[in-house]
MARBA-418765 format. One record per residue (C-alpha): x, y, z; residue number from 1. Coordinates in nm, 3 decimals, padded with zeros to 5 digits. Example, Ala and Ser with C-alpha at 12.3 -4.5 7.8 and 13.67 -1.06 7.14 Angstrom:
2
       c1       c2       c3  resi
   01.230  -00.450   00.780     1
   01.367  -00.106   00.714     2
//
This chain:
170
       c1       c2       c3  resi
   01.218   06.485   19.438     1
   00.912   06.590   19.726     2
   01.121   06.409   19.956     3
   01.452   06.579   19.924     4
   01.263   06.922   19.971     5
   01.086   06.804   20.274     6
   01.434   06.686   20.415     7
   01.586   07.044   20.296     8
   01.292   07.204   20.503     9
   01.298   07.000   20.801    10
   01.680   07.059   20.837    11
   01.619   07.440   20.806    12
   01.349   07.426   21.065    13
   01.563   07.235   21.283    14
   01.857   07.488   21.252    15
   01.636   07.775   21.310    16
   01.483   07.606   21.628    17
   01.873   07.537   21.772    18
   01.943   07.900   21.699    19
   01.638   08.017   21.880    20
   01.720   07.790   22.178    21
   02.067   07.912   22.195    22
   01.971   08.263   22.179    23
   01.704   08.235   22.452    24
   01.968   08.039   22.670    25
   02.226   08.310   22.569    26
   01.994   08.571   22.686    27
   01.912   08.398   23.000    28
   02.268   08.359   23.098    29
   02.366   08.721   22.986    30
   02.628   08.559   22.746    31
   02.809   08.867   22.627    32
   02.833   08.762   22.287    33
   02.446   08.717   22.259    34
   02.394   09.063   22.461    35
   02.630   09.222   22.206    36
   02.448   09.088   21.902    37
   02.091   09.162   22.057    38
   02.183   09.515   22.145    39
   02.341   09.569   21.781    40
   01.999   09.427   21.610    41
   01.793   09.660   21.853    42
   02.010   09.969   21.784    43
   02.024   09.929   21.389    44
   01.695   09.761   21.295    45
   01.446   09.791   21.600    46
   01.492   10.131   21.716    47
   01.465   10.334   21.423    48
   01.158   10.178   21.337    49
   01.022   10.220   21.677    50
   01.113   10.569   21.696    51
   00.876   10.648   21.427    52
   00.565   10.634   21.671    53
   00.736   10.613   22.031    54
   00.616   10.844   22.286    55
   00.282   10.903   22.103    56
  -00.041   10.823   22.275    57
  -00.121   10.468   22.203    58
   00.253   10.358   22.095    59
   00.425   10.033   22.243    60
   00.739   10.230   22.310    61
   00.810   10.574   22.461    62
   01.117   10.763   22.436    63
   01.411   10.835   22.703    64
   01.632   11.137   22.624    65
   01.972   11.177   22.787    66
   02.296   11.315   22.723    67
   02.617   11.112   22.653    68
   02.828   11.050   22.948    69
   03.150   11.137   22.725    70
   03.022   11.338   22.449    71
   02.755   11.540   22.608    72
   02.536   11.470   22.260    73
   02.182   11.443   22.309    74
   02.069   11.095   22.236    75
   01.698   10.952   22.202    76
   01.614   10.565   22.252    77
   01.287   10.370   22.266    78
   01.224   10.204   22.598    79
   00.904   10.055   22.741    80
   00.856   10.224   23.087    81
   00.587   10.098   23.328    82
   00.425   10.403   23.533    83
   00.422   10.390   23.872    84
   00.308   10.602   24.165    85
   00.608   10.828   24.168    86
   00.797   10.760   23.830    87
   00.861   10.482   23.586    88
   00.996   10.122   23.603    89
   01.185   10.016   23.273    90
   01.295   09.636   23.244    91
   01.648   09.559   23.180    92
   01.664   09.276   22.924    93
   02.043   09.333   22.849    94
   02.147   09.403   23.204    95
   02.314   09.694   23.294    96
   02.516   09.682   22.938    97
   02.295   09.925   22.738    98
   02.469   10.249   22.652    99
   02.135   10.468   22.722   100
   02.134   10.315   23.084   101
   02.484   10.409   23.150   102
   02.412   10.739   23.016   103
   02.112   10.800   23.269   104
   02.293   10.660   23.560   105
   02.613   10.900   23.482   106
   02.374   11.191   23.457   107
   02.156   11.138   23.711   108
   01.859   11.255   23.525   109
   01.658   11.215   23.195   110
   01.340   11.294   23.010   111
   01.051   11.040   22.933   112
   00.831   11.097   22.656   113
   00.536   10.864   22.754   114
   00.178   10.881   22.580   115
   00.251   11.220   22.426   116
   00.353   11.370   22.775   117
   00.723   11.469   22.864   118
   00.829   11.399   23.216   119
   01.180   11.489   23.376   120
   01.303   11.214   23.553   121
   01.590   11.177   23.825   122
   01.729   10.960   24.129   123
   01.791   10.661   23.870   124
   01.862   10.329   24.052   125
   01.893   09.957   23.929   126
   01.657   09.738   24.143   127
   01.603   09.380   24.157   128
   01.276   09.288   23.941   129
   01.127   09.102   24.195   130
   01.077   09.403   24.429   131
   00.896   09.600   24.163   132
   00.724   09.295   23.956   133
   00.392   09.412   24.058   134
   00.430   09.696   23.816   135
   00.436   09.493   23.522   136
   00.163   09.328   23.371   137
   00.139   08.927   23.393   138
   00.257   08.868   23.059   139
   00.559   09.096   23.096   140
   00.634   08.897   23.427   141
   00.616   08.592   23.201   142
   00.853   08.715   22.967   143
   01.079   08.854   23.217   144
   01.110   08.491   23.365   145
   01.161   08.328   23.017   146
   01.461   08.560   22.934   147
   01.589   08.596   23.277   148
   01.522   08.950   23.302   149
   01.620   09.014   23.676   150
   01.697   09.386   23.688   151
   01.492   09.701   23.651   152
   01.578   10.087   23.605   153
   01.344   10.295   23.869   154
   01.358   10.679   23.780   155
   01.124   10.920   23.971   156
   00.951   11.200   23.844   157
   01.152   11.495   23.918   158
   00.998   11.765   24.142   159
   00.860   12.076   23.984   160
   01.065   12.374   24.033   161
   00.898   12.649   24.177   162
   00.811   12.924   23.942   163
   01.052   13.205   23.992   164
   00.890   13.525   24.151   165
   00.893   13.821   23.970   166
   01.127   14.063   24.169   167
   00.908   14.374   24.084   168
   00.584   14.215   24.251   169
   00.547   14.234   24.619   170
//
């Protein structure tokens, strides 16, 4: 009896290991079914949980706000931006398939809520990870290499518009 239970557990563990290896290889190769499944899981399971604290001081994730490129509706998505001198870098583990990314690129601007502060950002561009990897921690760089993350979104903090002068003042 114990031997049969042990055999079933071993088969289940081997099955889980096989699924994990296939998932990792699919992510590295940017295999569309793997990416679509991961985007669905992230959107339906992970994002609602992260949105509860995203953007607050000390939270793992921040919030990127943008308008839909077709609908014009406002959207909020948790992302993990790394502050840079003039803006933020956001690793793109799914490549350029994420809807929030396509919205930001189409609009040319967005808003990031990071550590309790809100930043208007613009000039979005996808850049090779190797050109900006110094912005990321050593553990992030290892994860990026492991999962084949080779692109990053760079956004710059929008220039503050000068305050409009009161026409009644000289």
